[in-house]
C-alpha positions, 0 to 999 in steps of 0.5 A: 500500500503506497503512503498517503500523500498530503492533499488539499480538499480540492485535490481530493475532490478532483481525484474522486471525480476522476474515479466517477464520483459526482458532487451532490451538495455543499454545506459550509466547507464540507462537500458530499460526493456520491458514486452509485450507492457509495458516497463520502464527505470531503472537507474543503480544507487547505490540507487533509490529514492522513487519517482523515483522508484514509477515513474518506477513502474507506467511506467511499470504497476506494483503495489507496492505490486507485486514489494515488493513481487518480491524483497523478492523472 
């Protein structure tokens, strides 16, 4: 498993959208994304801590490898 990179909320949302997620709504700094039956909430902060990012990926059902690959494309 590759090490989780330090990313901003905008970068995380962009990578998840590349994986097929769609933005549903936003309330404050939290953005709700959904893909079919799985969804996640991403804080739109300057930097997302690694533990928070890991929780987002688990909630979304996305592997770390897929996420890192989507970040690089």
